[in-house]
DRENDO-348261 format. One record per residue: x, y, z of N, C-alpha, C in turn; residue in three letters. Coordinates in nm, 2 decimals. Example, Ala and Ser with C-alpha at 12.3 -4.5 7.8 and 13.67 -1.06 7.14 Angstrom:
// residues 2
npx|npy|npz|capx|capy|capz|cpx|cpy|cpz|resn
1.32|-0.57|0.78|1.23|-0.45|0.78|1.32|-0.33|0.78|ALA
1.28|-0.22|0.71|1.37|-0.11|0.71|1.29|0.00|0.79|SER
//
This chain:
// residues 88
npx|npy|npz|capx|capy|capz|cpx|cpy|cpz|resn
-0.03|-8.27|-4.11|0.00|-8.33|-3.99|0.09|-8.24|-3.91|UNK
0.06|-8.22|-3.78|0.14|-8.13|-3.69|0.25|-8.22|-3.62|UNK
0.37|-8.17|-3.62|0.48|-8.24|-3.56|0.49|-8.19|-3.41|UNK
0.49|-8.28|-3.32|0.50|-8.24|-3.18|0.65|-8.22|-3.15|UNK
0.67|-8.11|-3.06|0.81|-8.09|-3.02|0.84|-8.19|-2.91|UNK
0.96|-8.24|-2.91|1.02|-8.32|-2.81|1.04|-8.23|-2.69|UNK
1.03|-8.29|-2.57|1.05|-8.21|-2.45|1.19|-8.15|-2.44|UNK
1.29|-8.22|-2.50|1.43|-8.18|-2.50|1.45|-8.06|-2.59|UNK
1.35|-8.03|-2.68|1.36|-7.92|-2.77|1.30|-7.79|-2.72|UNK
1.24|-7.80|-2.60|1.18|-7.68|-2.54|1.29|-7.59|-2.49|UNK
1.27|-7.46|-2.49|1.38|-7.37|-2.43|1.38|-7.39|-2.28|UNK
1.50|-7.38|-2.23|1.52|-7.40|-2.09|1.49|-7.27|-2.01|UNK
1.41|-7.29|-1.90|1.38|-7.18|-1.81|1.36|-7.24|-1.68|UNK
1.33|-7.15|-1.58|1.33|-7.20|-1.44|1.21|-7.29|-1.41|UNK
1.11|-7.29|-1.50|0.99|-7.38|-1.48|1.02|-7.52|-1.53|UNK
1.11|-7.54|-1.62|1.13|-7.68|-1.67|1.27|-7.73|-1.67|UNK
1.36|-7.65|-1.61|1.50|-7.69|-1.61|1.57|-7.64|-1.49|UNK
1.63|-7.72|-1.41|1.71|-7.69|-1.30|1.82|-7.80|-1.29|UNK
1.94|-7.75|-1.28|2.05|-7.85|-1.27|2.04|-7.92|-1.14|UNK
2.04|-8.05|-1.15|2.03|-8.14|-1.03|2.18|-8.17|-0.98|UNK
2.22|-8.11|-0.87|2.35|-8.14|-0.82|2.33|-8.22|-0.69|UNK
2.43|-8.29|-0.64|2.42|-8.36|-0.51|2.38|-8.27|-0.40|UNK
2.43|-8.14|-0.40|2.40|-8.05|-0.29|2.25|-8.01|-0.30|UNK
2.20|-7.98|-0.42|2.06|-7.94|-0.44|1.97|-8.06|-0.40|UNK
2.01|-8.18|-0.44|1.93|-8.29|-0.40|1.92|-8.31|-0.25|UNK
2.03|-8.30|-0.18|2.03|-8.31|-0.03|1.94|-8.20|0.03|UNK
1.96|-8.08|-0.01|1.88|-7.97|0.04|1.73|-7.99|0.02|UNK
1.70|-8.03|-0.10|1.56|-8.06|-0.14|1.50|-8.17|-0.06|UNK
1.57|-8.28|-0.05|1.53|-8.40|0.03|1.51|-8.36|0.17|UNK
1.59|-8.28|0.23|1.58|-8.24|0.37|1.46|-8.15|0.39|UNK
1.43|-8.07|0.29|1.31|-7.98|0.29|1.18|-8.06|0.28|UNK
1.18|-8.15|0.18|1.05|-8.22|0.14|1.03|-8.34|0.23|UNK
1.13|-8.41|0.27|1.12|-8.53|0.35|1.22|-8.53|0.47|UNK
1.20|-8.43|0.56|1.30|-8.42|0.67|1.31|-8.54|0.76|UNK
1.20|-8.61|0.78|1.19|-8.72|0.88|1.20|-8.86|0.81|UNK
1.22|-8.87|0.68|1.23|-9.00|0.62|1.38|-9.05|0.63|UNK
1.39|-9.18|0.63|1.53|-9.23|0.64|1.61|-9.21|0.52|UNK
1.73|-9.16|0.54|1.82|-9.15|0.42|1.93|-9.25|0.43|UNK
1.97|-9.30|0.55|2.08|-9.39|0.56|2.04|-9.49|0.68|UNK
2.06|-9.62|0.65|2.04|-9.72|0.75|2.16|-9.81|0.75|UNK
2.23|-9.82|0.86|2.35|-9.91|0.87|2.33|-9.98|1.00|UNK
2.28|-10.10|1.00|2.25|-10.18|1.12|2.15|-10.10|1.21|UNK
2.19|-10.07|1.33|2.10|-9.99|1.42|2.11|-9.84|1.40|UNK
2.21|-9.80|1.32|2.23|-9.66|1.30|2.14|-9.61|1.19|UNK
2.06|-9.50|1.21|1.96|-9.45|1.12|1.97|-9.30|1.12|UNK
1.98|-9.24|1.00|1.98|-9.10|0.98|1.86|-9.06|0.89|UNK
1.80|-8.94|0.92|1.70|-8.88|0.83|1.76|-8.79|0.73|UNK
1.68|-8.75|0.63|1.74|-8.66|0.53|1.78|-8.53|0.59|UNK
1.71|-8.48|0.69|1.75|-8.36|0.75|1.88|-8.37|0.82|UNK
1.90|-8.48|0.89|2.02|-8.51|0.96|2.14|-8.52|0.86|UNK
2.11|-8.59|0.75|2.22|-8.61|0.65|2.26|-8.47|0.59|UNK
2.16|-8.39|0.56|2.19|-8.26|0.51|2.27|-8.17|0.61|UNK
2.23|-8.18|0.73|2.30|-8.10|0.84|2.44|-8.15|0.85|UNK
2.46|-8.28|0.85|2.60|-8.34|0.86|2.68|-8.30|0.74|UNK
2.63|-8.30|0.62|2.70|-8.26|0.50|2.74|-8.11|0.51|UNK
2.65|-8.03|0.56|2.68|-7.89|0.58|2.79|-7.87|0.68|UNK
2.79|-7.94|0.79|2.90|-7.93|0.89|3.03|-7.98|0.83|UNK
3.03|-8.08|0.75|3.15|-8.13|0.68|3.20|-8.02|0.58|UNK
3.12|-7.97|0.50|3.16|-7.86|0.41|3.21|-7.74|0.48|UNK
3.15|-7.71|0.59|3.21|-7.59|0.67|3.34|-7.62|0.73|UNK
3.36|-7.75|0.78|3.50|-7.78|0.83|3.60|-7.78|0.72|UNK
3.57|-7.83|0.60|3.66|-7.83|0.49|3.69|-7.69|0.45|UNK
3.59|-7.60|0.45|3.61|-7.46|0.41|3.71|-7.39|0.51|UNK
3.69|-7.42|0.64|3.78|-7.37|0.74|3.93|-7.41|0.72|UNK
3.95|-7.52|0.65|4.08|-7.57|0.63|4.12|-7.54|0.48|UNK
4.06|-7.44|0.43|4.10|-7.39|0.29|4.07|-7.49|0.18|UNK
3.98|-7.58|0.20|3.94|-7.67|0.10|3.81|-7.61|0.04|UNK
3.82|-7.57|-0.09|3.70|-7.51|-0.15|3.69|-7.55|-0.30|UNK
3.62|-7.47|-0.37|3.59|-7.50|-0.52|3.73|-7.52|-0.59|UNK
3.74|-7.62|-0.66|3.86|-7.65|-0.73|3.96|-7.74|-0.66|UNK
3.94|-7.75|-0.53|4.03|-7.84|-0.44|3.98|-7.98|-0.46|UNK
4.08|-8.07|-0.43|4.05|-8.21|-0.44|4.06|-8.27|-0.30|UNK
3.95|-8.34|-0.26|3.95|-8.40|-0.13|3.90|-8.54|-0.14|UNK
3.94|-8.63|-0.05|3.90|-8.77|-0.06|3.88|-8.82|0.08|UNK
3.79|-8.92|0.09|3.77|-8.99|0.22|3.78|-9.13|0.19|UNK
3.87|-9.20|0.26|3.88|-9.34|0.24|3.82|-9.41|0.36|UNK
3.73|-9.50|0.33|3.67|-9.58|0.44|3.66|-9.72|0.40|UNK
3.71|-9.81|0.48|3.70|-9.95|0.46|3.58|-10.00|0.54|UNK
3.54|-10.13|0.52|3.43|-10.18|0.59|3.44|-10.17|0.74|UNK
3.56|-10.19|0.79|3.58|-10.19|0.93|3.57|-10.04|0.99|UNK
3.59|-9.94|0.91|3.59|-9.80|0.96|3.47|-9.72|0.91|UNK
3.39|-9.78|0.82|3.29|-9.70|0.76|3.18|-9.66|0.86|UNK
3.15|-9.75|0.95|3.05|-9.71|1.06|3.10|-9.60|1.14|UNK
3.23|-9.60|1.18|3.29|-9.50|1.26|3.29|-9.37|1.18|UNK
3.33|-9.37|1.05|3.33|-9.25|0.97|3.19|-9.19|0.96|UNK
3.09|-9.27|0.95|2.95|-9.22|0.94|2.91|-9.16|1.07|UNK
2.95|-9.22|1.18|2.90|-9.17|1.31|2.97|-9.05|1.36|UNK
3.10|-9.03|1.33|3.18|-8.92|1.38|3.14|-8.79|1.31|UNK
//
């Protein structure tokens, strides 16, 4: 009887393994589904492309202020301010 290899036992290569990070996910979603909704908050609607572009702008702004790899950053939003934080 032949024993089948489990998929987790296969050697990792570019065809069967890519680390899924939040940034990779956003970039891929913007590429594959640019016009699909990514965020809906009342009448406010963003597409995956818009979400990716906004995240890139935020990352660029943080970088300009010397916030980079290894830095700790936080964003506090309460229910009353979350819509403003999303829109700005």
